[in-house]
PDB file of N, CA, C and O in Angstrom:
ATOM      1  N   UNK A   1      41.446 -31.014  34.926  1.00  0.00           N
ATOM      2  CA  UNK A   1      40.518 -31.960  34.925  1.00  0.00           C
ATOM      3  C   UNK A   1      41.000 -33.102  34.325  1.00  0.00           C
ATOM      4  O   UNK A   1      41.360 -32.675  33.228  1.00  0.00           O
ATOM      5  N   UNK A   2      41.259 -34.392  34.347  1.00  0.00           N
ATOM      6  CA  UNK A   2      41.259 -35.446  33.780  1.00  0.00           C
ATOM      7  C   UNK A   2      40.183 -35.806  32.729  1.00  0.00           C
ATOM      8  O   UNK A   2      38.997 -35.547  32.932  1.00  0.00           O
ATOM      9  N   UNK A   3      40.582 -36.355  31.700  1.00  0.00           N
ATOM     10  CA  UNK A   3      39.313 -36.913  30.986  1.00  0.00           C
ATOM     11  C   UNK A   3      39.714 -38.012  30.674  1.00  0.00           C
ATOM     12  O   UNK A   3      40.833 -38.275  30.233  1.00  0.00           O
ATOM     13  N   UNK A   4      38.640 -38.910  30.922  1.00  0.00           N
ATOM     14  CA  UNK A   4      38.730 -40.328  30.457  1.00  0.00           C
ATOM     15  C   UNK A   4      38.986 -40.529  28.784  1.00  0.00           C
ATOM     16  O   UNK A   4      38.474 -39.677  28.059  1.00  0.00           O
ATOM     17  N   UNK A   5      39.602 -41.402  28.282  1.00  0.00           N
ATOM     18  CA  UNK A   5      39.769 -41.673  26.989  1.00  0.00           C
ATOM     19  C   UNK A   5      38.408 -41.574  26.063  1.00  0.00           C
ATOM     20  O   UNK A   5      38.393 -41.007  24.970  1.00  0.00           O
ATOM     21  N   UNK A   6      37.258 -42.219  26.674  1.00  0.00           N
ATOM     22  CA  UNK A   6      36.255 -42.041  25.963  1.00  0.00           C
ATOM     23  C   UNK A   6      36.002 -40.650  25.890  1.00  0.00           C
ATOM     24  O   UNK A   6      36.017 -40.270  24.719  1.00  0.00           O
ATOM     25  N   UNK A   7      35.758 -39.682  26.772  1.00  0.00           N
ATOM     26  CA  UNK A   7      35.451 -38.271  27.051  1.00  0.00           C
ATOM     27  C   UNK A   7      36.555 -37.323  25.929  1.00  0.00           C
ATOM     28  O   UNK A   7      36.284 -36.328  25.256  1.00  0.00           O
ATOM     29  N   UNK A   8      37.794 -38.050  26.052  1.00  0.00           N
ATOM     30  CA  UNK A   8      38.733 -37.376  24.970  1.00  0.00           C
ATOM     31  C   UNK A   8      38.477 -37.483  23.581  1.00  0.00           C
ATOM     32  O   UNK A   8      38.656 -36.540  22.810  1.00  0.00           O
ATOM     33  N   UNK A   9      38.044 -38.655  23.217  1.00  0.00           N
ATOM     34  CA  UNK A   9      37.609 -38.982  21.618  1.00  0.00           C
ATOM     35  C   UNK A   9      36.269 -37.970  21.547  1.00  0.00           C
ATOM     36  O   UNK A   9      36.119 -37.202  20.597  1.00  0.00           O
ATOM     37  N   UNK A  10      35.320 -38.054  22.652  1.00  0.00           N
ATOM     38  CA  UNK A  10      34.138 -37.517  22.227  1.00  0.00           C
ATOM     39  C   UNK A  10      34.643 -35.782  21.944  1.00  0.00           C
ATOM     40  O   UNK A  10      34.315 -35.241  20.888  1.00  0.00           O
ATOM     41  N   UNK A  11      35.222 -35.242  22.695  1.00  0.00           N
ATOM     42  CA  UNK A  11      36.166 -33.967  22.495  1.00  0.00           C
ATOM     43  C   UNK A  11      36.455 -33.872  21.300  1.00  0.00           C
ATOM     44  O   UNK A  11      35.952 -32.992  20.602  1.00  0.00           O
ATOM     45  N   UNK A  12      37.201 -34.636  20.895  1.00  0.00           N
ATOM     46  CA  UNK A  12      37.863 -34.540  19.439  1.00  0.00           C
ATOM     47  C   UNK A  12      36.744 -34.227  18.637  1.00  0.00           C
ATOM     48  O   UNK A  12      36.635 -33.193  17.977  1.00  0.00           O
ATOM     49  N   UNK A  13      35.793 -35.269  18.716  1.00  0.00           N
ATOM     50  CA  UNK A  13      34.799 -35.619  17.396  1.00  0.00           C
ATOM     51  C   UNK A  13      34.471 -34.091  17.363  1.00  0.00           C
ATOM     52  O   UNK A  13      34.726 -33.391  16.384  1.00  0.00           O
ATOM     53  N   UNK A  14      33.733 -33.507  18.807  1.00  0.00           N
ATOM     54  CA  UNK A  14      33.309 -32.274  18.755  1.00  0.00           C
ATOM     55  C   UNK A  14      33.944 -30.933  18.195  1.00  0.00           C
ATOM     56  O   UNK A  14      33.354 -30.099  17.508  1.00  0.00           O
ATOM     57  N   UNK A  15      35.362 -30.887  18.655  1.00  0.00           N
ATOM     58  CA  UNK A  15      36.570 -30.019  18.079  1.00  0.00           C
ATOM     59  C   UNK A  15      36.118 -30.028  16.409  1.00  0.00           C
ATOM     60  O   UNK A  15      35.817 -28.974  15.850  1.00  0.00           O
ATOM     61  N   UNK A  16      36.113 -30.999  15.881  1.00  0.00           N
ATOM     62  CA  UNK A  16      36.288 -31.418  14.305  1.00  0.00           C
ATOM     63  C   UNK A  16      35.038 -31.506  14.033  1.00  0.00           C
ATOM     64  O   UNK A  16      34.799 -32.195  13.042  1.00  0.00           O
ATOM     65  N   UNK A  17      33.887 -30.920  14.716  1.00  0.00           N
ATOM     66  CA  UNK A  17      32.423 -31.301  14.164  1.00  0.00           C
ATOM     67  C   UNK A  17      32.105 -32.435  13.381  1.00  0.00           C
ATOM     68  O   UNK A  17      31.611 -32.481  12.254  1.00  0.00           O
ATOM     69  N   UNK A  18      32.425 -33.256  14.068  1.00  0.00           N
ATOM     70  CA  UNK A  18      32.169 -34.741  13.669  1.00  0.00           C
ATOM     71  C   UNK A  18      31.178 -35.765  14.105  1.00  0.00           C
ATOM     72  O   UNK A  18      31.028 -35.979  15.308  1.00  0.00           O
ATOM     73  N   UNK A  19      30.641 -36.271  13.401  1.00  0.00           N
ATOM     74  CA  UNK A  19      29.746 -37.560  13.866  1.00  0.00           C
ATOM     75  C   UNK A  19      30.389 -38.454  14.438  1.00  0.00           C
ATOM     76  O   UNK A  19      31.599 -38.264  14.566  1.00  0.00           O
ATOM     77  N   UNK A  20      29.884 -39.516  14.883  1.00  0.00           N
ATOM     78  CA  UNK A  20      30.599 -40.487  15.852  1.00  0.00           C
ATOM     79  C   UNK A  20      30.854 -41.817  14.895  1.00  0.00           C
ATOM     80  O   UNK A  20      31.496 -42.773  15.330  1.00  0.00           O
ATOM     81  N   UNK A  21      30.326 -41.800  13.616  1.00  0.00           N
ATOM     82  CA  UNK A  21      30.390 -43.013  12.911  1.00  0.00           C
ATOM     83  C   UNK A  21      30.958 -41.998  11.657  1.00  0.00           C
ATOM     84  O   UNK A  21      30.289 -41.135  11.090  1.00  0.00           O
ATOM     85  N   UNK A  22      32.180 -42.300  11.427  1.00  0.00           N
ATOM     86  CA  UNK A  22      33.132 -41.626  10.505  1.00  0.00           C
ATOM     87  C   UNK A  22      34.398 -42.239   9.977  1.00  0.00           C
ATOM     88  O   UNK A  22      34.865 -43.150  10.660  1.00  0.00           O
ATOM     89  N   UNK A  23      35.098 -41.865   8.770  1.00  0.00           N
ATOM     90  CA  UNK A  23      35.987 -42.866   8.159  1.00  0.00           C
ATOM     91  C   UNK A  23      37.437 -42.122   8.379  1.00  0.00           C
ATOM     92  O   UNK A  23      37.488 -40.934   8.697  1.00  0.00           O
ATOM     93  N   UNK A  24      38.306 -42.719   8.232  1.00  0.00           N
ATOM     94  CA  UNK A  24      39.851 -41.538   8.238  1.00  0.00           C
ATOM     95  C   UNK A  24      39.420 -40.498   7.391  1.00  0.00           C
ATOM     96  O   UNK A  24      39.531 -39.317   7.722  1.00  0.00           O
ATOM     97  N   UNK A  25      38.916 -40.875   6.277  1.00  0.00           N
ATOM     98  CA  UNK A  25      39.027 -39.919   4.961  1.00  0.00           C
ATOM     99  C   UNK A  25      38.212 -38.566   5.668  1.00  0.00           C
ATOM    100  O   UNK A  25      38.738 -37.454   5.618  1.00  0.00           O
ATOM    101  N   UNK A  26      36.991 -38.764   6.273  1.00  0.00           N
ATOM    102  CA  UNK A  26      36.242 -37.823   6.786  1.00  0.00           C
ATOM    103  C   UNK A  26      37.059 -37.404   8.024  1.00  0.00           C
ATOM    104  O   UNK A  26      36.824 -36.228   8.303  1.00  0.00           O
ATOM    105  N   UNK A  27      37.692 -37.823   8.619  1.00  0.00           N
ATOM    106  CA  UNK A  27      38.732 -36.906   9.471  1.00  0.00           C
ATOM    107  C   UNK A  27      39.699 -35.786   8.569  1.00  0.00           C
ATOM    108  O   UNK A  27      39.967 -34.599   8.752  1.00  0.00           O
ATOM    109  N   UNK A  28      40.003 -36.584   7.714  1.00  0.00           N
ATOM    110  CA  UNK A  28      41.138 -35.622   7.300  1.00  0.00           C
ATOM    111  C   UNK A  28      40.413 -34.486   6.256  1.00  0.00           C
ATOM    112  O   UNK A  28      40.905 -33.380   6.031  1.00  0.00           O
ATOM    113  N   UNK A  29      39.439 -34.872   5.803  1.00  0.00           N
ATOM    114  CA  UNK A  29      38.966 -33.707   5.141  1.00  0.00           C
ATOM    115  C   UNK A  29      38.314 -32.718   6.048  1.00  0.00           C
ATOM    116  O   UNK A  29      38.583 -31.563   5.719  1.00  0.00           O
ATOM    117  N   UNK A  30      37.505 -32.828   7.135  1.00  0.00           N
ATOM    118  CA  UNK A  30      37.207 -31.953   8.109  1.00  0.00           C
ATOM    119  C   UNK A  30      38.267 -31.431   8.490  1.00  0.00           C
ATOM    120  O   UNK A  30      38.183 -30.205   8.418  1.00  0.00           O
ATOM    121  N   UNK A  31      39.261 -31.794   8.877  1.00  0.00           N
ATOM    122  CA  UNK A  31      40.359 -31.467   9.744  1.00  0.00           C
ATOM    123  C   UNK A  31      40.846 -30.449   8.583  1.00  0.00           C
ATOM    124  O   UNK A  31      40.891 -29.262   8.903  1.00  0.00           O
ATOM    125  N   UNK A  32      41.203 -30.794   7.304  1.00  0.00           N
ATOM    126  CA  UNK A  32      41.476 -29.768   6.160  1.00  0.00           C
ATOM    127  C   UNK A  32      40.820 -28.256   6.153  1.00  0.00           C
ATOM    128  O   UNK A  32      41.350 -27.148   6.232  1.00  0.00           O
ATOM    129  N   UNK A  33      39.528 -28.647   6.032  1.00  0.00           N
ATOM    130  CA  UNK A  33      38.669 -27.832   5.776  1.00  0.00           C
ATOM    131  C   UNK A  33      38.471 -26.705   6.990  1.00  0.00           C
ATOM    132  O   UNK A  33      38.265 -25.518   6.736  1.00  0.00           O
ATOM    133  N   UNK A  34      38.549 -27.162   8.149  1.00  0.00           N
ATOM    134  CA  UNK A  34      38.941 -26.167   9.400  1.00  0.00           C
ATOM    135  C   UNK A  34      39.717 -25.149   9.425  1.00  0.00           C
ATOM    136  O   UNK A  34      39.597 -23.926   9.504  1.00  0.00           O
ATOM    137  N   UNK A  35      41.065 -26.394   9.288  1.00  0.00           N
ATOM    138  CA  UNK A  35      42.426 -25.423   9.451  1.00  0.00           C
ATOM    139  C   UNK A  35      42.469 -24.630   8.440  1.00  0.00           C
ATOM    140  O   UNK A  35      43.242 -23.708   8.700  1.00  0.00           O
ATOM    141  N   UNK A  36      41.885 -24.507   7.111  1.00  0.00           N
ATOM    142  CA  UNK A  36      42.242 -23.525   6.261  1.00  0.00           C
ATOM    143  C   UNK A  36      41.467 -21.903   6.867  1.00  0.00           C
ATOM    144  O   UNK A  36      41.933 -20.766   6.801  1.00  0.00           O
ATOM    145  N   UNK A  37      40.010 -22.435   7.503  1.00  0.00           N
ATOM    146  CA  UNK A  37      39.278 -21.581   7.965  1.00  0.00           C
ATOM    147  C   UNK A  37      40.303 -20.830   9.201  1.00  0.00           C
ATOM    148  O   UNK A  37      40.714 -19.669   9.195  1.00  0.00           O
ATOM    149  N   UNK A  38      40.542 -21.852  10.188  1.00  0.00           N
ATOM    150  CA  UNK A  38      41.293 -21.223  11.526  1.00  0.00           C
ATOM    151  C   UNK A  38      42.517 -20.896  11.493  1.00  0.00           C
ATOM    152  O   UNK A  38      42.935 -20.311  12.492  1.00  0.00           O
ATOM    153  N   UNK A  39      43.523 -21.169  10.313  1.00  0.00           N
ATOM    154  CA  UNK A  39      44.666 -20.918  10.481  1.00  0.00           C
ATOM    155  C   UNK A  39      45.178 -19.459  10.843  1.00  0.00           C
ATOM    156  O   UNK A  39      44.673 -18.453  10.343  1.00  0.00           O
ATOM    157  N   UNK A  40      46.195 -19.433  11.728  1.00  0.00           N
ATOM    158  CA  UNK A  40      46.700 -18.022  12.007  1.00  0.00           C
ATOM    159  C   UNK A  40      47.056 -16.905  11.346  1.00  0.00           C
ATOM    160  O   UNK A  40      46.951 -15.727  11.687  1.00  0.00           O
ATOM    161  N   UNK A  41      47.692 -17.624   9.904  1.00  0.00           N
ATOM    162  CA  UNK A  41      48.168 -16.818   8.693  1.00  0.00           C
ATOM    163  C   UNK A  41      46.737 -16.208   7.897  1.00  0.00           C
ATOM    164  O   UNK A  41      46.897 -15.272   7.115  1.00  0.00           O
ATOM    165  N   UNK A  42      45.616 -16.655   8.074  1.00  0.00           N
ATOM    166  CA  UNK A  42      44.302 -16.478   7.611  1.00  0.00           C
ATOM    167  C   UNK A  42      43.596 -15.461   8.741  1.00  0.00           C
ATOM    168  O   UNK A  42      42.581 -14.924   8.296  1.00  0.00           O
ATOM    169  N   UNK A  43      43.877 -15.159   9.872  1.00  0.00           N
ATOM    170  CA  UNK A  43      43.142 -14.652  10.983  1.00  0.00           C
ATOM    171  C   UNK A  43      42.533 -15.506  12.136  1.00  0.00           C
ATOM    172  O   UNK A  43      42.026 -14.985  13.129  1.00  0.00           O
ATOM    173  N   UNK A  44      42.600 -16.607  11.977  1.00  0.00           N
ATOM    174  CA  UNK A  44      42.371 -17.715  13.157  1.00  0.00           C
ATOM    175  C   UNK A  44      43.242 -17.612  14.360  1.00  0.00           C
ATOM    176  O   UNK A  44      44.260 -16.930  14.247  1.00  0.00           O
ATOM    177  N   UNK A  45      42.984 -18.200  15.511  1.00  0.00           N
ATOM    178  CA  UNK A  45      44.035 -18.241  16.950  1.00  0.00           C
ATOM    179  C   UNK A  45      44.739 -19.499  16.790  1.00  0.00           C
ATOM    180  O   UNK A  45      44.385 -20.537  16.230  1.00  0.00           O
ATOM    181  N   UNK A  46      45.828 -19.186  17.409  1.00  0.00           N
ATOM    182  CA  UNK A  46      46.559 -20.173  17.570  1.00  0.00           C
ATOM    183  C   UNK A  46      46.175 -21.473  18.689  1.00  0.00           C
ATOM    184  O   UNK A  46      46.610 -22.618  18.806  1.00  0.00           O
ATOM    185  N   UNK A  47      45.174 -20.700  19.404  1.00  0.00           N
ATOM    186  CA  UNK A  47      44.621 -21.849  20.200  1.00  0.00           C
ATOM    187  C   UNK A  47      43.611 -22.809  19.361  1.00  0.00           C
ATOM    188  O   UNK A  47      43.422 -24.022  19.455  1.00  0.00           O
ATOM    189  N   UNK A  48      43.095 -21.938  18.599  1.00  0.00           N
ATOM    190  CA  UNK A  48      41.779 -23.080  17.983  1.00  0.00           C
ATOM    191  C   UNK A  48      42.759 -24.016  17.100  1.00  0.00           C
ATOM    192  O   UNK A  48      42.460 -25.210  17.094  1.00  0.00           O
ATOM    193  N   UNK A  49      43.914 -23.615  16.340  1.00  0.00           N
ATOM    194  CA  UNK A  49      44.733 -24.221  15.355  1.00  0.00           C
ATOM    195  C   UNK A  49      45.144 -25.551  16.308  1.00  0.00           C
ATOM    196  O   UNK A  49      44.900 -26.722  16.016  1.00  0.00           O
ATOM    197  N   UNK A  50      45.860 -25.053  17.570  1.00  0.00           N
ATOM    198  CA  UNK A  50      46.152 -26.353  18.453  1.00  0.00           C
ATOM    199  C   UNK A  50      45.119 -27.021  18.902  1.00  0.00           C
ATOM    200  O   UNK A  50      45.448 -28.207  18.904  1.00  0.00           O
ATOM    201  N   UNK A  51      44.260 -26.923  19.208  1.00  0.00           N
ATOM    202  CA  UNK A  51      43.050 -27.930  19.511  1.00  0.00           C
ATOM    203  C   UNK A  51      42.648 -28.591  18.251  1.00  0.00           C
ATOM    204  O   UNK A  51      42.218 -29.743  18.320  1.00  0.00           O
ATOM    205  N   UNK A  52      42.736 -28.002  17.120  1.00  0.00           N
ATOM    206  CA  UNK A  52      42.033 -28.918  15.912  1.00  0.00           C
ATOM    207  C   UNK A  52      43.292 -29.641  15.484  1.00  0.00           C
ATOM    208  O   UNK A  52      43.139 -30.506  14.622  1.00  0.00           O
ATOM    209  N   UNK A  53      44.486 -29.429  15.936  1.00  0.00           N
ATOM    210  CA  UNK A  53      45.663 -30.386  15.706  1.00  0.00           C
ATOM    211  C   UNK A  53      45.545 -31.602  16.544  1.00  0.00           C
ATOM    212  O   UNK A  53      45.616 -32.759  16.129  1.00  0.00           O
ATOM    213  N   UNK A  54      45.337 -31.180  17.901  1.00  0.00           N
ATOM    214  CA  UNK A  54      45.348 -31.849  19.026  1.00  0.00           C
ATOM    215  C   UNK A  54      44.366 -33.177  18.435  1.00  0.00           C
ATOM    216  O   UNK A  54      44.778 -34.337  18.437  1.00  0.00           O
ATOM    217  N   UNK A  55      43.051 -32.784  17.954  1.00  0.00           N
ATOM    218  CA  UNK A  55      41.775 -33.531  18.139  1.00  0.00           C
ATOM    219  C   UNK A  55      42.176 -34.530  16.890  1.00  0.00           C
ATOM    220  O   UNK A  55      41.920 -35.734  16.859  1.00  0.00           O
ATOM    221  N   UNK A  56      42.923 -33.709  15.772  1.00  0.00           N
ATOM    222  CA  UNK A  56      43.120 -34.829  14.490  1.00  0.00           C
ATOM    223  C   UNK A  56      43.957 -35.878  14.554  1.00  0.00           C
ATOM    224  O   UNK A  56      43.772 -36.989  14.055  1.00  0.00           O
ATOM    225  N   UNK A  57      45.128 -35.410  15.341  1.00  0.00           N
ATOM    226  CA  UNK A  57      46.164 -36.683  16.250  1.00  0.00           C
ATOM    227  C   UNK A  57      45.784 -37.376  16.577  1.00  0.00           C
ATOM    228  O   UNK A  57      46.044 -38.518  16.199  1.00  0.00           O
ATOM    229  N   UNK A  58      44.616 -36.975  17.822  1.00  0.00           N
ATOM    230  CA  UNK A  58      44.294 -38.056  18.804  1.00  0.00           C
ATOM    231  C   UNK A  58      42.985 -39.383  17.627  1.00  0.00           C
ATOM    232  O   UNK A  58      42.988 -40.612  17.562  1.00  0.00           O
ATOM    233  N   UNK A  59      42.122 -38.382  16.953  1.00  0.00           N
ATOM    234  CA  UNK A  59      41.455 -39.219  16.190  1.00  0.00           C
ATOM    235  C   UNK A  59      42.104 -40.526  15.288  1.00  0.00           C
ATOM    236  O   UNK A  59      41.757 -41.692  15.100  1.00  0.00           O
ATOM    237  N   UNK A  60      43.411 -39.542  14.774  1.00  0.00           N
ATOM    238  CA  UNK A  60      43.497 -40.563  13.473  1.00  0.00           C
ATOM    239  C   UNK A  60      44.419 -41.819  14.477  1.00  0.00           C
ATOM    240  O   UNK A  60      44.097 -42.984  14.245  1.00  0.00           O
ATOM    241  N   UNK A  61      45.317 -41.629  15.349  1.00  0.00           N
ATOM    242  CA  UNK A  61      45.956 -42.411  15.831  1.00  0.00           C
ATOM    243  C   UNK A  61      45.202 -43.620  16.749  1.00  0.00           C
ATOM    244  O   UNK A  61      45.634 -44.741  17.021  1.00  0.00           O
ATOM    245  N   UNK A  62      44.028 -43.040  17.094  1.00  0.00           N
ATOM    246  CA  UNK A  62      42.755 -44.266  17.435  1.00  0.00           C
ATOM    247  C   UNK A  62      42.322 -44.986  16.420  1.00  0.00           C
ATOM    248  O   UNK A  62      42.174 -46.167  16.732  1.00  0.00           O
ATOM    249  N   UNK A  63      42.011 -44.687  15.118  1.00  0.00           N
ATOM    250  CA  UNK A  63      41.637 -45.414  14.269  1.00  0.00           C
ATOM    251  C   UNK A  63      42.776 -46.262  13.599  1.00  0.00           C
ATOM    252  O   UNK A  63      42.554 -47.362  13.093  1.00  0.00           O
ATOM    253  N   UNK A  64      44.160 -45.594  13.636  1.00  0.00           N
ATOM    254  CA  UNK A  64      45.182 -46.682  12.963  1.00  0.00           C
ATOM    255  C   UNK A  64      45.376 -47.989  14.134  1.00  0.00           C
ATOM    256  O   UNK A  64      45.403 -49.196  13.892  1.00  0.00           O
ATOM    257  N   UNK A  65      45.481 -47.397  15.270  1.00  0.00           N
ATOM    258  CA  UNK A  65      45.448 -48.401  16.333  1.00  0.00           C
ATOM    259  C   UNK A  65      44.636 -49.095  16.575  1.00  0.00           C
ATOM    260  O   UNK A  65      45.119 -50.010  17.243  1.00  0.00           O
ATOM    261  N   UNK A  66      43.458 -49.249  16.403  1.00  0.00           N
ATOM    262  CA  UNK A  66      42.331 -49.878  16.704  1.00  0.00           C
ATOM    263  C   UNK A  66      42.473 -51.194  16.065  1.00  0.00           C
ATOM    264  O   UNK A  66      42.890 -51.213  14.907  1.00  0.00           O
ATOM    265  N   UNK A  67      42.214 -52.177  16.594  1.00  0.00           N
ATOM    266  CA  UNK A  67      42.261 -53.800  15.941  1.00  0.00           C
ATOM    267  C   UNK A  67      40.926 -54.109  15.944  1.00  0.00           C
ATOM    268  O   UNK A  67      40.160 -53.610  16.768  1.00  0.00           O
ATOM    269  N   UNK A  68      40.553 -54.927  15.055  1.00  0.00           N
ATOM    270  CA  UNK A  68      38.967 -55.521  15.133  1.00  0.00           C
ATOM    271  C   UNK A  68      39.004 -56.706  15.074  1.00  0.00           C
ATOM    272  O   UNK A  68      39.785 -57.325  14.351  1.00  0.00           O
ATOM    273  N   UNK A  69      38.167 -57.213  15.822  1.00  0.00           N
ATOM    274  CA  UNK A  69      37.937 -58.579  16.251  1.00  0.00           C
ATOM    275  C   UNK A  69      36.814 -59.473  15.198  1.00  0.00           C
ATOM    276  O   UNK A  69      35.717 -58.986  14.927  1.00  0.00           O
ATOM    277  N   UNK A  70      37.192 -60.646  14.732  1.00  0.00           N
ATOM    278  CA  UNK A  70      36.305 -61.030  13.674  1.00  0.00           C
ATOM    279  C   UNK A  70      36.252 -62.189  14.268  1.00  0.00           C
ATOM    280  O   UNK A  70      37.003 -63.148  14.094  1.00  0.00           O
ATOM    281  N   UNK A  71      35.078 -62.066  15.195  1.00  0.00           N
ATOM    282  CA  UNK A  71      34.782 -63.342  15.555  1.00  0.00           C
ATOM    283  C   UNK A  71      32.851 -63.117  15.673  1.00  0.00           C
ATOM    284  O   UNK A  71      32.369 -61.990  15.565  1.00  0.00           O
ATOM    285  N   UNK A  72      32.240 -63.975  15.831  1.00  0.00           N
ATOM    286  CA  UNK A  72      30.618 -64.211  15.586  1.00  0.00           C
ATOM    287  C   UNK A  72      29.973 -62.981  15.864  1.00  0.00           C
ATOM    288  O   UNK A  72      29.232 -62.443  15.042  1.00  0.00           O
ATOM    289  N   UNK A  73      30.245 -62.461  17.101  1.00  0.00           N
ATOM    290  CA  UNK A  73      29.628 -61.622  17.945  1.00  0.00           C
ATOM    291  C   UNK A  73      29.730 -60.363  17.488  1.00  0.00           C
ATOM    292  O   UNK A  73      28.720 -59.663  17.414  1.00  0.00           O
ATOM    293  N   UNK A  74      31.077 -59.853  17.081  1.00  0.00           N
ATOM    294  CA  UNK A  74      31.667 -58.710  16.517  1.00  0.00           C
ATOM    295  C   UNK A  74      30.844 -58.594  15.120  1.00  0.00           C
ATOM    296  O   UNK A  74      30.298 -57.542  14.789  1.00  0.00           O
ATOM    297  N   UNK A  75      30.810 -59.747  14.353  1.00  0.00           N
ATOM    298  CA  UNK A  75      30.394 -59.435  12.890  1.00  0.00           C
ATOM    299  C   UNK A  75      28.773 -59.166  13.221  1.00  0.00           C
ATOM    300  O   UNK A  75      28.237 -58.333  12.491  1.00  0.00           O
ATOM    301  N   UNK A  76      28.004 -59.744  14.176  1.00  0.00           N
ATOM    302  CA  UNK A  76      26.600 -59.672  14.178  1.00  0.00           C
ATOM    303  C   UNK A  76      26.519 -57.968  14.321  1.00  0.00           C
ATOM    304  O   UNK A  76      25.807 -57.292  13.579  1.00  0.00           O
ATOM    305  N   UNK A  77      27.344 -57.413  15.365  1.00  0.00           N
ATOM    306  CA  UNK A  77      27.096 -55.962  15.809  1.00  0.00           C
ATOM    307  C   UNK A  77      27.258 -54.856  14.404  1.00  0.00           C
ATOM    308  O   UNK A  77      26.655 -53.834  14.077  1.00  0.00           O
ATOM    309  N   UNK A  78      28.414 -55.661  13.782  1.00  0.00           N
ATOM    310  CA  UNK A  78      28.804 -54.704  12.702  1.00  0.00           C
ATOM    311  C   UNK A  78      27.589 -54.680  11.307  1.00  0.00           C
ATOM    312  O   UNK A  78      27.449 -53.723  10.546  1.00  0.00           O
ATOM    313  N   UNK A  79      26.846 -55.919  11.245  1.00  0.00           N
ATOM    314  CA  UNK A  79      25.773 -55.865  10.242  1.00  0.00           C
ATOM    315  C   UNK A  79      24.824 -56.755  10.846  1.00  0.00           C
ATOM    316  O   UNK A  79      24.830 -57.969  10.644  1.00  0.00           O
ATOM    317  N   UNK A  80      23.687 -55.922  11.878  1.00  0.00           N
ATOM    318  CA  UNK A  80      22.853 -56.379  12.771  1.00  0.00           C
ATOM    319  C   UNK A  80      21.762 -56.726  11.759  1.00  0.00           C
ATOM    320  O   UNK A  80      20.870 -57.483  12.143  1.00  0.00           O
ATOM    321  N   UNK A  81      21.729 -56.183  10.315  1.00  0.00           N
ATOM    322  CA  UNK A  81      20.279 -56.041   9.559  1.00  0.00           C
ATOM    323  C   UNK A  81      20.430 -57.726   9.260  1.00  0.00           C
ATOM    324  O   UNK A  81      19.307 -58.209   9.112  1.00  0.00           O
ATOM    325  N   UNK A  82      21.488 -58.715   9.137  1.00  0.00           N
ATOM    326  CA  UNK A  82      21.099 -59.845   8.200  1.00  0.00           C
ATOM    327  C   UNK A  82      20.826 -60.566   9.593  1.00  0.00           C
ATOM    328  O   UNK A  82      19.684 -60.994   9.427  1.00  0.00           O
ATOM    329  N   UNK A  83      21.252 -60.971  10.964  1.00  0.00           N
ATOM    330  CA  UNK A  83      20.856 -61.516  11.772  1.00  0.00           C
ATOM    331  C   UNK A  83      19.334 -61.081  12.133  1.00  0.00           C
ATOM    332  O   UNK A  83      18.586 -62.036  12.344  1.00  0.00           O
ATOM    333  N   UNK A  84      18.840 -59.964  12.222  1.00  0.00           N
ATOM    334  CA  UNK A  84      17.688 -59.723  12.544  1.00  0.00           C
ATOM    335  C   UNK A  84      16.489 -60.166  11.684  1.00  0.00           C
ATOM    336  O   UNK A  84      15.452 -60.566  12.213  1.00  0.00           O
ATOM    337  N   UNK A  85      16.636 -60.093  10.448  1.00  0.00           N
ATOM    338  CA  UNK A  85      16.067 -60.566   9.452  1.00  0.00           C
ATOM    339  C   UNK A  85      15.861 -62.383   9.474  1.00  0.00           C
ATOM    340  O   UNK A  85      14.822 -63.026   9.324  1.00  0.00           O
ATOM    341  N   UNK A  86      17.222 -62.854   9.711  1.00  0.00           N
ATOM    342  CA  UNK A  86      17.246 -64.346   9.532  1.00  0.00           C
ATOM    343  C   UNK A  86      16.083 -64.672  11.102  1.00  0.00           C
ATOM    344  O   UNK A  86      15.504 -65.748  11.254  1.00  0.00           O
ATOM    345  N   UNK A  87      16.008 -63.925  11.731  1.00  0.00           N
ATOM    346  CA  UNK A  87      15.166 -64.155  13.162  1.00  0.00           C
ATOM    347  C   UNK A  87      13.955 -64.036  12.892  1.00  0.00           C
ATOM    348  O   UNK A  87      13.243 -64.540  13.761  1.00  0.00           O
ATOM    349  N   UNK A  88      13.365 -63.543  11.981  1.00  0.00           N
ATOM    350  CA  UNK A  88      11.780 -63.081  11.682  1.00  0.00           C
ATOM    351  C   UNK A  88      11.384 -63.641  10.164  1.00  0.00           C
ATOM    352  O   UNK A  88      10.506 -63.306   9.369  1.00  0.00           O
ATOM    353  N   UNK A  89      12.434 -64.649  10.127  1.00  0.00           N
ATOM    354  CA  UNK A  89      11.734 -65.379   8.830  1.00  0.00           C
ATOM    355  C   UNK A  89      10.526 -66.214   9.003  1.00  0.00           C
ATOM    356  O   UNK A  89      10.462 -66.835  10.064  1.00  0.00           O
ATOM    357  N   UNK A  90       9.498 -66.353   8.106  1.00  0.00           N
ATOM    358  CA  UNK A  90       8.415 -67.294   8.159  1.00  0.00           C
ATOM    359  C   UNK A  90       8.978 -68.436   8.030  1.00  0.00           C
ATOM    360  O   UNK A  90       8.299 -69.463   8.036  1.00  0.00           O
TER     361      UNK A  90
END
């Protein structure tokens, strides 16, 4: 079964047990934590380690290649509180 890019990213987040709002540092720390527990040298399985490696590579590639757009709409999406507060000023 072929997954959409969104489904692949969601699956990678699930494999690494991460929420949807994360930083590159969070991905790296969680990957290292899970890799230490699941590495074949310490009794983990090769399949689990391969899925962790794939998820880590996919998420870091996505974060590194994602380009931010700095237009008014995008900024208001990133900081909704400012716009929300201004709309309801007395």
